[in-house]
SEFIZA-3560 file (N, C-alpha, C; in Angstrom, 3 decimals):
REM SEFIZA-3560
<numar><xx>0.834</xx><yy>-1.174</yy><zz>0.000</zz><atom>N</atom></numar>
<numar><xx>0.000</xx><yy>0.000</yy><zz>0.000</zz><atom>CA</atom></numar>
<numar><xx>0.890</xx><yy>1.252</yy><zz>0.000</zz><atom>C</atom></numar>
<numar><xx>0.726</xx><yy>2.101</yy><zz>-0.988</zz><atom>N</atom></numar>
<numar><xx>1.570</xx><yy>3.283</yy><zz>-1.124</zz><atom>CA</atom></numar>
<numar><xx>1.090</xx><yy>4.412</yy><zz>-0.215</zz><atom>C</atom></numar>
<numar><xx>2.041</xx><yy>5.190</yy><zz>0.265</zz><atom>N</atom></numar>
<numar><xx>1.710</xx><yy>6.364</yy><zz>1.077</zz><atom>CA</atom></numar>
<numar><xx>1.142</xx><yy>7.450</yy><zz>0.181</zz><atom>C</atom></numar>
<numar><xx>0.150</xx><yy>8.165</yy><zz>0.696</zz><atom>N</atom></numar>
<numar><xx>-0.447</xx><yy>9.266</yy><zz>-0.044</zz><atom>CA</atom></numar>
<numar><xx>0.428</xx><yy>10.509</yy><zz>0.141</zz><atom>C</atom></numar>
<numar><xx>0.934</xx><yy>11.058</yy><zz>-0.942</zz><atom>N</atom></numar>
<numar><xx>1.850</xx><yy>12.197</yy><zz>-0.858</zz><atom>CA</atom></numar>
<numar><xx>1.126</xx><yy>13.528</yy><zz>-0.703</zz><atom>C</atom></numar>
<numar><xx>-0.197</xx><yy>13.532</yy><zz>-0.728</zz><atom>N</atom></numar>
<numar><xx>-0.947</xx><yy>14.764</yy><zz>-0.534</zz><atom>CA</atom></numar>
<numar><xx>-0.993</xx><yy>15.158</yy><zz>0.937</zz><atom>C</atom></numar>
<numar><xx>-0.918</xx><yy>14.172</yy><zz>1.820</zz><atom>N</atom></numar>
<numar><xx>-0.917</xx><yy>14.447</yy><zz>3.259</zz><atom>CA</atom></numar>
<numar><xx>0.528</xx><yy>14.457</yy><zz>3.748</zz><atom>C</atom></numar>
<numar><xx>0.904</xx><yy>15.523</yy><zz>4.437</zz><atom>N</atom></numar>
<numar><xx>2.276</xx><yy>15.656</yy><zz>4.927</zz><atom>CA</atom></numar>
<numar><xx>2.266</xx><yy>15.850</yy><zz>6.439</zz><atom>C</atom></numar>
<numar><xx>3.365</xx><yy>15.494</yy><zz>7.057</zz><atom>N</atom></numar>
<numar><xx>3.518</xx><yy>15.650</yy><zz>8.497</zz><atom>CA</atom></numar>
<numar><xx>4.100</xx><yy>17.035</yy><zz>8.767</zz><atom>C</atom></numar>
<numar><xx>3.491</xx><yy>17.789</yy><zz>9.675</zz><atom>N</atom></numar>
<numar><xx>3.961</xx><yy>19.127</yy><zz>10.015</zz><atom>CA</atom></numar>
<numar><xx>4.193</xx><yy>19.229</yy><zz>11.518</zz><atom>C</atom></numar>
<numar><xx>5.082</xx><yy>20.127</yy><zz>11.905</zz><atom>N</atom></numar>
<numar><xx>5.402</xx><yy>20.360</yy><zz>13.302</zz><atom>CA</atom></numar>
<numar><xx>4.806</xx><yy>21.696</yy><zz>13.721</zz><atom>C</atom></numar>
<numar><xx>4.181</xx><yy>21.719</yy><zz>14.909</zz><atom>N</atom></numar>
<numar><xx>3.584</xx><yy>22.945</yy><zz>15.435</zz><atom>CA</atom></numar>
<numar><xx>4.454</xx><yy>23.478</yy><zz>16.566</zz><atom>C</atom></numar>
<numar><xx>4.771</xx><yy>24.782</yy><zz>16.506</zz><atom>N</atom></numar>
<numar><xx>5.597</xx><yy>25.423</yy><zz>17.529</zz><atom>CA</atom></numar>
<numar><xx>4.785</xx><yy>26.472</yy><zz>18.264</zz><atom>C</atom></numar>
<numar><xx>5.004</xx><yy>26.554</yy><zz>19.560</zz><atom>N</atom></numar>
<numar><xx>4.309</xx><yy>27.527</yy><zz>20.407</zz><atom>CA</atom></numar>
<numar><xx>4.816</xx><yy>28.936</yy><zz>20.078</zz><atom>C</atom></numar>
<numar><xx>3.908</xx><yy>29.894</yy><zz>20.020</zz><atom>N</atom></numar>
<numar><xx>4.284</xx><yy>31.280</yy><zz>19.743</zz><atom>CA</atom></numar>
<numar><xx>4.871</xx><yy>31.966</yy><zz>20.973</zz><atom>C</atom></numar>
<numar><xx>4.567</xx><yy>31.477</yy><zz>22.159</zz><atom>N</atom></numar>
<numar><xx>5.067</xx><yy>32.099</yy><zz>23.385</zz><atom>CA</atom></numar>
<numar><xx>6.494</xx><yy>31.645</yy><zz>23.710</zz><atom>C</atom></numar>
<numar><xx>6.678</xx><yy>30.328</yy><zz>23.832</zz><atom>N</atom></numar>
<numar><xx>7.990</xx><yy>29.808</yy><zz>24.253</zz><atom>CA</atom></numar>
<numar><xx>8.856</xx><yy>29.335</yy><zz>23.081</zz><atom>C</atom></numar>
<numar><xx>8.286</xx><yy>29.292</yy><zz>21.869</zz><atom>N</atom></numar>
<numar><xx>8.990</xx><yy>28.909</yy><zz>20.631</zz><atom>CA</atom></numar>
<numar><xx>9.442</xx><yy>27.448</yy><zz>20.603</zz><atom>C</atom></numar>
<numar><xx>8.870</xx><yy>26.614</yy><zz>21.460</zz><atom>N</atom></numar>
<numar><xx>9.218</xx><yy>25.190</yy><zz>21.455</zz><atom>CA</atom></numar>
<numar><xx>8.290</xx><yy>24.421</yy><zz>20.541</zz><atom>C</atom></numar>
<numar><xx>8.812</xx><yy>23.369</yy><zz>19.951</zz><atom>N</atom></numar>
<numar><xx>8.028</xx><yy>22.530</yy><zz>19.042</zz><atom>CA</atom></numar>
<numar><xx>7.369</xx><yy>21.428</yy><zz>19.850</zz><atom>C</atom></numar>
<numar><xx>6.059</xx><yy>21.574</yy><zz>20.089</zz><atom>N</atom></numar>
<numar><xx>5.346</xx><yy>20.682</yy><zz>20.994</zz><atom>CA</atom></numar>
<numar><xx>4.557</xx><yy>19.590</yy><zz>20.305</zz><atom>C</atom></numar>
<numar><xx>4.040</xx><yy>19.834</yy><zz>19.110</zz><atom>N</atom></numar>
<numar><xx>3.114</xx><yy>18.902</yy><zz>18.475</zz><atom>CA</atom></numar>
<numar><xx>3.543</xx><yy>18.558</yy><zz>17.058</zz><atom>C</atom></numar>
<numar><xx>3.191</xx><yy>17.328</yy><zz>16.643</zz><atom>N</atom></numar>
<numar><xx>3.352</xx><yy>16.882</yy><zz>15.262</zz><atom>CA</atom></numar>
<numar><xx>1.981</xx><yy>16.425</yy><zz>14.793</zz><atom>C</atom></numar>
<numar><xx>1.554</xx><yy>16.892</yy><zz>13.623</zz><atom>N</atom></numar>
<numar><xx>0.244</xx><yy>16.537</yy><zz>13.099</zz><atom>CA</atom></numar>
<numar><xx>0.335</xx><yy>16.364</yy><zz>11.589</zz><atom>C</atom></numar>
<numar><xx>-0.771</xx><yy>15.939</yy><zz>11.004</zz><atom>N</atom></numar>
<numar><xx>-0.827</xx><yy>15.750</yy><zz>9.548</zz><atom>CA</atom></numar>
<numar><xx>-1.740</xx><yy>16.813</yy><zz>8.948</zz><atom>C</atom></numar>
<numar><xx>-1.420</xx><yy>17.218</yy><zz>7.717</zz><atom>N</atom></numar>
<numar><xx>-2.308</xx><yy>18.133</yy><zz>7.010</zz><atom>CA</atom></numar>
<numar><xx>-2.339</xx><yy>17.756</yy><zz>5.544</zz><atom>C</atom></numar>
<numar><xx>-3.436</xx><yy>18.122</yy><zz>4.884</zz><atom>N</atom></numar>
<numar><xx>-3.602</xx><yy>17.877</yy><zz>3.462</zz><atom>CA</atom></numar>
<numar><xx>-3.012</xx><yy>19.066</yy><zz>2.718</zz><atom>C</atom></numar>
<numar><xx>-1.972</xx><yy>18.810</yy><zz>1.930</zz><atom>N</atom></numar>
<numar><xx>-1.271</xx><yy>19.868</yy><zz>1.224</zz><atom>CA</atom></numar>
<numar><xx>-2.141</xx><yy>20.527</yy><zz>0.147</zz><atom>C</atom></numar>
<numar><xx>-3.089</xx><yy>19.777</yy><zz>-0.405</zz><atom>N</atom></numar>
<numar><xx>-3.942</xx><yy>20.311</yy><zz>-1.462</zz><atom>CA</atom></numar>
<numar><xx>-5.002</xx><yy>21.262</yy><zz>-0.906</zz><atom>C</atom></numar>
<numar><xx>-5.580</xx><yy>20.951</yy><zz>0.257</zz><atom>N</atom></numar>
<numar><xx>-6.641</xx><yy>21.772</yy><zz>0.831</zz><atom>CA</atom></numar>
<numar><xx>-6.118</xx><yy>22.938</yy><zz>1.660</zz><atom>C</atom></numar>
<numar><xx>-4.987</xx><yy>22.746</yy><zz>2.342</zz><atom>N</atom></numar>
<numar><xx>-4.413</xx><yy>23.765</yy><zz>3.224</zz><atom>CA</atom></numar>
<numar><xx>-3.046</xx><yy>24.174</yy><zz>2.709</zz><atom>C</atom></numar>
<numar><xx>-3.033</xx><yy>25.115</yy><zz>1.812</zz><atom>N</atom></numar>
<numar><xx>-1.761</xx><yy>25.551</yy><zz>1.227</zz><atom>CA</atom></numar>
<numar><xx>-0.937</xx><yy>26.403</yy><zz>2.181</zz><atom>C</atom></numar>
<numar><xx>-1.594</xx><yy>27.296</yy><zz>2.913</zz><atom>N</atom></numar>
<numar><xx>-0.852</xx><yy>28.165</yy><zz>3.830</zz><atom>CA</atom></numar>
<numar><xx>-0.557</xx><yy>27.419</yy><zz>5.132</zz><atom>C</atom></numar>
<numar><xx>0.259</xx><yy>28.041</yy><zz>5.964</zz><atom>N</atom></numar>
<numar><xx>0.624</xx><yy>27.416</yy><zz>7.234</zz><atom>CA</atom></numar>
<numar><xx>-0.569</xx><yy>27.398</yy><zz>8.179</zz><atom>C</atom></numar>
<numar><xx>-0.731</xx><yy>26.291</yy><zz>8.896</zz><atom>N</atom></numar>
<numar><xx>-1.871</xx><yy>26.173</yy><zz>9.804</zz><atom>CA</atom></numar>
<numar><xx>-1.543</xx><yy>26.813</yy><zz>11.150</zz><atom>C</atom></numar>
<numar><xx>-2.587</xx><yy>27.210</yy><zz>11.857</zz><atom>N</atom></numar>
<numar><xx>-2.463</xx><yy>27.874</yy><zz>13.146</zz><atom>CA</atom></numar>
<numar><xx>-3.570</xx><yy>27.338</yy><zz>14.049</zz><atom>C</atom></numar>
<numar><xx>-3.199</xx><yy>26.822</yy><zz>15.216</zz><atom>N</atom></numar>
<numar><xx>-4.163</xx><yy>26.216</yy><zz>16.132</zz><atom>CA</atom></numar>
<numar><xx>-3.922</xx><yy>26.698</yy><zz>17.556</zz><atom>C</atom></numar>
<numar><xx>-4.975</xx><yy>26.656</yy><zz>18.350</zz><atom>N</atom></numar>
<numar><xx>-4.840</xx><yy>26.919</yy><zz>19.775</zz><atom>CA</atom></numar>
<numar><xx>-4.673</xx><yy>25.570</yy><zz>20.466</zz><atom>C</atom></numar>
<numar><xx>-3.496</xx><yy>25.336</yy><zz>21.039</zz><atom>N</atom></numar>
<numar><xx>-3.180</xx><yy>24.068</yy><zz>21.682</zz><atom>CA</atom></numar>
<numar><xx>-2.611</xx><yy>24.344</yy><zz>23.079</zz><atom>C</atom></numar>
<numar><xx>-2.587</xx><yy>23.303</yy><zz>23.901</zz><atom>N</atom></numar>
<numar><xx>-2.054</xx><yy>23.421</yy><zz>25.255</zz><atom>CA</atom></numar>
<numar><xx>-0.534</xx><yy>23.310</yy><zz>25.226</zz><atom>C</atom></numar>
<numar><xx>0.133</xx><yy>24.258</yy><zz>25.854</zz><atom>N</atom></numar>
<numar><xx>1.597</xx><yy>24.233</yy><zz>25.976</zz><atom>CA</atom></numar>
<numar><xx>1.941</xx><yy>23.817</yy><zz>27.397</zz><atom>C</atom></numar>
<numar><xx>2.613</xx><yy>22.693</yy><zz>27.555</zz><atom>N</atom></numar>
<numar><xx>2.929</xx><yy>22.207</yy><zz>28.899</zz><atom>CA</atom></numar>
<numar><xx>4.030</xx><yy>23.028</yy><zz>29.573</zz><atom>C</atom></numar>
<numar><xx>4.783</xx><yy>23.779</yy><zz>28.797</zz><atom>N</atom></numar>
<numar><xx>5.832</xx><yy>24.612</yy><zz>29.382</zz><atom>CA</atom></numar>
<numar><xx>5.259</xx><yy>25.920</yy><zz>29.934</zz><atom>C</atom></numar>
<numar><xx>4.245</xx><yy>26.475</yy><zz>29.253</zz><atom>N</atom></numar>
<numar><xx>3.577</xx><yy>27.692</yy><zz>29.744</zz><atom>CA</atom></numar>
<numar><xx>2.394</xx><yy>27.370</yy><zz>30.648</zz><atom>C</atom></numar>
<numar><xx>1.940</xx><yy>26.115</yy><zz>30.635</zz><atom>N</atom></numar>
<numar><xx>0.799</xx><yy>25.636</yy><zz>31.415</zz><atom>CA</atom></numar>
<numar><xx>-0.503</xx><yy>26.367</yy><zz>31.082</zz><atom>C</atom></numar>
<numar><xx>-0.709</xx><yy>26.641</yy><zz>29.807</zz><atom>N</atom></numar>
<numar><xx>-1.952</xx><yy>27.266</yy><zz>29.351</zz><atom>CA</atom></numar>
<numar><xx>-2.091</xx><yy>27.063</yy><zz>27.850</zz><atom>C</atom></numar>
<numar><xx>-3.254</xx><yy>27.400</yy><zz>27.326</zz><atom>N</atom></numar>
<numar><xx>-3.486</xx><yy>27.297</yy><zz>25.893</zz><atom>CA</atom></numar>
<numar><xx>-2.869</xx><yy>28.499</yy><zz>25.190</zz><atom>C</atom></numar>
<numar><xx>-2.093</xx><yy>28.233</yy><zz>24.151</zz><atom>N</atom></numar>
<numar><xx>-1.459</xx><yy>29.284</yy><zz>23.363</zz><atom>CA</atom></numar>
<numar><xx>-1.639</xx><yy>28.965</yy><zz>21.885</zz><atom>C</atom></numar>
<numar><xx>-1.295</xx><yy>29.928</yy><zz>21.041</zz><atom>N</atom></numar>
<numar><xx>-1.364</xx><yy>29.725</yy><zz>19.593</zz><atom>CA</atom></numar>
<numar><xx>-0.123</xx><yy>28.964</yy><zz>19.153</zz><atom>C</atom></numar>
<numar><xx>-0.337</xx><yy>27.917</yy><zz>18.377</zz><atom>N</atom></numar>
<numar><xx>0.751</xx><yy>27.134</yy><zz>17.804</zz><atom>CA</atom></numar>
<numar><xx>0.686</xx><yy>27.271</yy><zz>16.290</zz><atom>C</atom></numar>
<numar><xx>1.830</xx><yy>27.564</yy><zz>15.666</zz><atom>N</atom></numar>
<numar><xx>1.890</xx><yy>27.733</yy><zz>14.210</zz><atom>CA</atom></numar>
<numar><xx>2.790</xx><yy>26.663</yy><zz>13.609</zz><atom>C</atom></numar>
<numar><xx>2.524</xx><yy>26.378</yy><zz>12.365</zz><atom>N</atom></numar>
<numar><xx>3.301</xx><yy>25.382</yy><zz>11.618</zz><atom>CA</atom></numar>
<numar><xx>4.702</xx><yy>25.904</yy><zz>11.350</zz><atom>C</atom></numar>
<numar><xx>5.705</xx><yy>25.049</yy><zz>11.557</zz><atom>N</atom></numar>
<numar><xx>7.086</xx><yy>25.402</yy><zz>11.246</zz><atom>CA</atom></numar>
<numar><xx>7.547</xx><yy>24.598</yy><zz>10.052</zz><atom>C</atom></numar>
<numar><xx>8.632</xx><yy>24.981</yy><zz>9.479</zz><atom>N</atom></numar>
<numar><xx>9.149</xx><yy>24.273</yy><zz>8.304</zz><atom>CA</atom></numar>
<numar><xx>10.231</xx><yy>23.307</yy><zz>8.712</zz><atom>C</atom></numar>
//
């Protein structure tokens, strides 16, 4: 079974502490720009904005 190359693995980094906390998948065809999510940062102990890094 071949891997689908449309879905790629991306890393999310916290905007406050700049640490890379999460790894997720995204569809490259549907989401061309960088994704941005509100996720829990265990270093700041609160929900912060996490953006996709390269």
